[in-house]
Every structure is written in structure tokens, then in C-alpha cells.
C-alpha positions as CSV (number, residue, x, y, z in Angstrom):
1,M,32.0,6.0,-8.3
2,K,34.9,4.0,-6.3
3,P,34.7,0.5,-5.8
4,N,33.0,-1.3,-2.9
5,P,35.7,-3.7,-1.4
6,T,32.9,-5.2,1.2
7,L,30.8,-6.6,-1.6
8,Q,27.9,-5.0,0.2
9,P,25.5,-2.3,-1.0
10,T,25.7,0.9,0.9
11,A,23.2,3.0,2.5
12,R,23.0,5.4,-0.2
13,D,22.2,2.7,-2.7
14,S,18.8,2.2,-0.3
15,A,18.6,6.0,-0.4
16,I,18.6,6.2,-4.3
17,L,16.1,3.5,-4.7
18,R,13.7,5.1,-2.4
19,S,14.2,8.3,-3.8
20,T,13.7,7.1,-7.4
21,L,10.7,4.8,-6.3
22,L,9.2,8.0,-4.7
23,K,9.2,10.0,-7.8
24,L,7.7,7.1,-9.7
25,T,4.9,6.6,-7.2
26,A,4.2,10.0,-5.7
27,T,1.1,10.6,-7.8
28,Q,-0.3,7.2,-7.0
29,K,0.5,8.0,-3.2
30,I,-1.1,11.5,-3.3
31,V,-4.1,10.4,-5.3
32,C,-4.8,7.3,-2.7
33,T,-4.5,9.9,0.3
34,V,-7.0,12.1,-1.1
35,V,-9.4,10.2,-2.1
36,V,-9.2,8.4,0.9
37,A,-9.4,11.6,3.4
38,V,-12.3,12.8,0.8
39,V,-14.3,9.6,1.6
40,A,-13.8,9.6,5.3
41,L,-15.0,13.8,5.5
42,V,-17.8,12.9,3.3
43,W,-18.8,9.7,5.5
44,Y,-18.1,11.5,8.8
45,D,-20.7,14.3,7.8
46,L,-23.3,11.5,6.5
47,L,-22.8,9.2,9.4
48,N,-23.4,12.3,11.7
49,R,-26.6,12.9,9.7
50,L,-27.6,9.5,9.9
51,I,-27.4,9.2,13.7
52,A,-29.2,12.5,14.1
53,F,-32.2,11.4,11.5
54,G,-32.0,8.0,14.1
55,D,-32.5,10.6,16.9
56,R,-35.4,12.4,15.3
57,I,-37.4,9.1,15.0
58,D,-40.5,8.8,16.7
59,Y,-42.0,5.3,17.2
60,S,-45.2,6.4,19.3
61,G,-47.5,5.8,16.2
62,L,-46.7,2.3,16.1
63,H,-48.8,1.9,18.8
64,V,-50.5,-1.0,17.5
65,L,-47.8,-3.1,18.4
66,G,-48.3,-2.5,22.1
67,V,-46.8,-0.1,24.7
68,Q,-43.8,-2.3,25.5
69,A,-42.9,-2.9,21.7
70,V,-42.6,0.9,21.4
71,E,-40.7,1.4,24.6
72,F,-38.4,-1.1,23.4
73,L,-37.7,0.5,19.8
74,Q,-37.3,3.7,21.9
75,R,-34.7,2.4,23.7
76,Y,-32.6,0.4,21.7
77,N,-33.0,3.1,18.5
78,P,-29.6,4.5,19.0
79,F,-28.0,1.3,19.0
80,F,-29.6,0.2,15.8
81,W,-28.5,3.3,14.1
82,W,-24.8,3.1,15.5
83,A,-25.1,-0.7,14.2
84,V,-25.7,0.6,10.5
85,V,-23.1,3.3,10.7
86,V,-20.6,0.5,11.6
87,L,-21.6,-1.7,9.0
88,C,-21.6,1.0,6.4
89,T,-17.9,2.2,7.8
90,L,-16.7,-1.5,7.3
91,I,-18.2,-1.7,3.7
92,I,-16.6,1.8,2.6
93,A,-13.5,0.6,4.2
94,Y,-13.4,-2.5,2.2
95,F,-14.0,-0.5,-0.9
96,L,-11.2,1.9,0.1
97,Y,-8.9,-0.8,0.8
98,G,-9.6,-2.4,-2.6
99,F,-9.1,0.9,-4.4
100,V,-5.7,1.3,-2.7
101,Q,-4.5,-2.3,-3.5
102,G,-5.7,-1.9,-7.1
103,S,-3.8,1.3,-7.3
104,Q,-0.6,0.0,-5.6
105,R,-0.6,-3.3,-8.4
106,R,-1.3,-0.7,-11.2
107,V,1.5,1.1,-10.1
108,K,3.7,-1.9,-9.8
109,K,3.3,-2.7,-13.5
110,K,4.4,0.8,-14.6
111,L,7.4,0.9,-16.5
112,V,10.5,2.4,-15.7
113,Q,11.6,5.1,-18.5
114,A,15.1,4.6,-20.0
115,D,16.7,7.8,-18.4
116,T,15.2,7.2,-15.2
117,F,16.7,3.7,-15.2
118,T,20.2,5.0,-16.5
119,E,20.3,7.8,-13.9
120,L,19.5,4.8,-11.0
121,I,22.1,2.4,-12.7
122,E,25.0,5.2,-12.6
123,Q,24.3,5.6,-9.1
124,L,24.4,2.3,-7.9
125,S,27.1,0.0,-6.5
126,D,28.1,-3.1,-8.0
127,P,26.3,-5.2,-5.4
128,A,23.0,-3.1,-5.5
129,K,23.1,-3.7,-9.2
130,E,23.4,-7.7,-8.6
131,V,20.5,-7.5,-6.4
132,L,18.6,-5.5,-9.2
133,R,19.7,-8.5,-11.7
134,W,18.6,-10.7,-9.2
135,A,14.9,-9.1,-8.7
136,W,14.5,-8.5,-12.2
137,H,13.2,-12.2,-13.3
138,D,12.3,-11.9,-17.1
139,R,14.6,-10.2,-19.1
140,S,12.4,-10.1,-22.2
141,H,10.1,-7.5,-20.2
142,P,11.3,-4.1,-19.2
143,V,12.0,-2.9,-15.9
144,T,9.0,-1.8,-13.8
145,V,8.3,-0.2,-10.6
146,G,7.4,-3.4,-9.1
147,V,11.0,-4.5,-9.9
148,L,12.8,-1.6,-8.2
149,Q,10.5,-1.9,-5.3
150,R,11.3,-5.9,-5.0
151,T,15.1,-4.5,-4.9
152,A,14.7,-2.0,-2.5
153,A,12.9,-4.5,0.0
154,E,15.8,-7.4,-0.8
155,L,18.5,-4.8,-0.4
156,R,16.8,-4.3,3.1
157,S,16.8,-8.0,3.8
158,G,20.5,-8.5,2.8
159,R,20.1,-10.2,-0.6
160,A,23.7,-9.0,-2.0
161,G,25.4,-11.1,1.0
162,K,23.2,-14.3,0.1
163,I,23.9,-13.8,-3.8
164,E,27.4,-13.9,-2.6
165,L,27.2,-16.8,-0.2
166,S,25.6,-18.6,-3.2
167,R,28.5,-17.6,-5.4
168,Q,31.1,-19.2,-2.9
169,H,29.0,-22.5,-2.3
170,A,28.6,-22.9,-5.9
171,A,32.5,-22.3,-6.4
172,L,32.9,-25.0,-3.6
173,L,30.5,-27.4,-5.4
174,D,32.4,-27.1,-8.4
175,G,35.9,-26.9,-7.3
């Protein structure tokens, strides 16, 4: 690997990190996508059945409430069932969101195997390695997927330049 005189990470560094992260998180992403798709399809079928059920309800047996009450129930019946559908959809979306967030939290804690880490380090430039060192706060614990995700995000936000600027500031202050 040739040295990087600009002290900035290259686009190749971001691509290498993205590729590594995709390999490490592919299973989680596929599982989440499949679960969300299956739940959406099942819920779509159930909501159609629920709406059809609501359309078939006949309130004429409640004539003891009065003609106006029965007419009111029949007029607003579809709105009631659509409100039930919306409420259930929000509840399902809440649980799916929690499932996906929990899955992402679990994958962030996943340890990066030594061979994967070695392969990654051999391909990264020195400035990208500096950003990885910066993102890896607790060296007493192995590198996790979350550390690599933070490294990728910090590379995109220009962390390597900020690290270099802080070194220059420290040198001026000490100097």
C-alpha cells in the first residue's frame, strides 16, 4: 500500500468498511426484511378480513335502541372498523420497530473475528486506522460491529481531519 500524503482517508477506505459491515450485518438485515415483509403480508390479509367482517355486521337486531341509533351504527360502522385497523396497524408497527431496533443493538455488540479484522486493517490507510483507533474507546474489549459502524460514520464526517487538527493544536500549545 502506498502512503497517503494528504493525511485524509480515501474513498477506498469507506468502501472497504462498507463491504466489511455488509458481510457482518447481512444476516440481520435479511432476517429483519423478511420478518417485516411477512408481518405486512399477514396483516394485509387480516385487515381485509376485518373490514369484510365489519361490512357484514347487521345492527337491525338492536331495534330496542331505536331506529335512529341503528341508523347511526350502520352509517358509522365502516369508520369504526377502519379505526380498529389503524390502531392495530400502529401497534404492529410499534412492535416491528422494536424488533428491528433490538436486532440492530444485538448486531452492534457482535464481536469482529480476528481474521476479518486482520483483513480489514491490512486494507485501510493510516488516516482511516487513526479514525478506527479513535472510535475504539475501550481497548480492554474486542472490536465490535458497532465500533466499525462508528468508524464508518466518522470517516464520512471528516474525523481524520479533526484528529489531525487537534494534534496541530496540541503541538502549538505544547510548543
